[in-house]
Residue, then its C-alpha position, 0 to 999 in steps of 0.5 A: m499500499s503506498a502513500a502520499p509523500v509529505i514535507p515533514r514538519s516533525t523529527c524523530r524521537l531520538f532528536g526529543a531524548i537528546k534535546a531533553l538531556g541536552t543541557m543536563k548537567n555532566t552528563a555525556i550522551l552516547v548514541h548507538g548508532p551510524k554517526g549521520c544520525v548525530y551529526h544532523i541533529a547536532y547540526i539542526l540543534g546548533m541552527r536552532g540557536d542552542r548550544p548544541p551539547r557534545i554528542y557521541s556515537t558509536c558510529l555503526d557501520e556495515q560490519d556492526v549491523i550484520f554482526g552486533a556491536e553490543q560489545k563496541l557500545v560496552g567499551a564506549i560507555e567505559d571509555l567515556d567514563r574514564t575520559l570525560s568522568p561524568d556524573l551521568i552517561a545517558v545511552l540512546s538507542c535509534c534506528a539503526s540499533g533498534i531494527i538488529g535488536e541491539d541490547v542497549a539496557s543490557a549494554v549499560r549494565s555490564a558496563s564498568v563505569s563510576a558514572r550512573a548510566l541510564a538507557i533509553d529507548s530512542g528508536g526513531f520509528e517508534g515515535d516522534h520527538s515529542g515522544g522522545y521529550t516525554d518518555t526521556l523525562a519520565t525516565i529520568a524521573a523514574t530511576l534518578a529522582g530522589t528525596s531526603g524525605s523532607v518537603d520544603p513547603c516553599m519549594v517548586n519544581l519545573l517540568g518540561v523545561l527543556r532549555s536554559g535561557p532569559d526565561l528560565t531565569e527569569m520565571k525563578r526570579l519571578l518565583s522567588s520575588v514571592g518567597v518561592t524556592t525553584g527546586t529541581v528544573l527537568t531537565a534544563g540545567a539540572g545534575l545528578q545533585d539536583l535530581e536526587r532532591a526532586g521528591n523534596a519539593a512541595l508542588n511540581l509545576v507542569l510548564c509543557e504538558t507534553s513533555g512533563l506530564g507523564a513525569a509529573e504523574v511519576l513523581k506523584a506516584r513516587f513521592g506523593t508530590p502533587f502537580r499542576v499543569i500551568d499556563l506560561p508566564i507570557g505577558r503581565r495578566a499571565t504572570d501575575r495568574f502563574l504566581s497567584d497559581v503557583l502560591q495557591g497550589l502552596g497554600q498561600e495567597y497572592n497579594q502582590p498584583h503587578v500595577v500597570s495603568e493601560p495594558p500595551r496596544i498594537p497600533v496596526d493590523v496585524r494578522i498574526a500566524l503563530f506556530s508552536g508547541p501547545a504550551r506556548a499556543i496557549a500562552f502567546s494566544a491570550f498574551l495576542s488577544g490581550l494586545n488586541c490582535p489574536p492570532r488568525l492562525i495557530i499551527l501546532d506541530v504536535i497533537p495537543p494533549s488538552p486541545e480545548r485549553i488551546y481552542r479557549a485560548a485562541g477564542s473564536d476568531s483564530e483557526v487552529l490546524i494540528m500537524p497540517g501539511y506543508q501545502e495546507i499551511e500555505d493555502h491558510l497562510d495566504r487566505a487568511g491575509i498573514n502579514l506576520i509569523l512568529g515561529g521558529l527557523l521552519e516558518r522562515p521560508f513561509a515568511a520569505e516566500r510572502n515578503i513578510p516578517s518573522i519573528d523567533v519566539m520558539h527556540g530561548s535566545q529571546a525574553t518572553f516570560g514575565y513582565s519584562g518578557e512583555e516588553n521585549l514582545v511588544r516592542r519586537i512585534r512593533a518594529a516588524v510591523n512598522r518594516s513591513v509597513q515601510d517596504 
């Protein structure tokens, strides 16, 4: 049975696993597979503006595929342990090693190392990048998370945060401003010592349902920690609501609303297409509606866990496309008369073909959280619109 060819707009499970592990402290990532898998993922991460982690490969060749290479993998694990002295070695399968039946978990158990070693099943045929995020965070929560046995009533963990940067810094600052301590972040900037205290938090905040909900459920089962799926603090109203929800989850009251005279507005007709994952789609839709320019079109790259939250945030004037094809996207962009794209690198060709501006809001280099994030976003949207008008 044949299927129509498509232009893919999502990538593989291995990418998701590497992205989830990539900013963890003193962690070595080893992929048991051909060198191309590692090269291309590192290249993509670099293009997206991330600082690519050092990803190692066993570089499977034809002989390895025919005769097997589990002993080669054991040797690679031990070599990384000896030369790098990491706290954690994450060993990932891929399509090739999965197809030939390599037992990555057995190799991890056989290796003689000082580091903690963790096997992660990340064969590309078994799912897409969102599954890689989900399963990797859940595996970390199940195998590496620990507790001292004492719960801090003012500590929260942040789940589903995969990149460090200005937004994570701002979120920690916001929490600290109301007396809340940030415990473990899954996974941006986390190390083994952070994970060993994950059970000490009084509340887990799921900032991305797609990647963090599974880990929250694991931590609740293991340590009894309650969790909340919480909207990202994009915009002043969302920031106040975020802080209020966190304190309410901790049994406290929020008595310090951010006082503003008048919310900002975008003064011209802006027809925005928003390309994002579910968590940012919810937050940005509400934020843009507050600016009096709700997105005309929302394109999601994964199936949302809670689609009703997106429809509610987007409003009746917004059209939501879930994992659409390339031509479908083009048709809707033209039909809606889009003149500004908020997304990432993959959306730049759509903008260039239509001679309209695009703003990268996906890859962590720009501040979007909190009150300062709102100022930055409004400034960038106004600048993009003004350039468009002048052109």
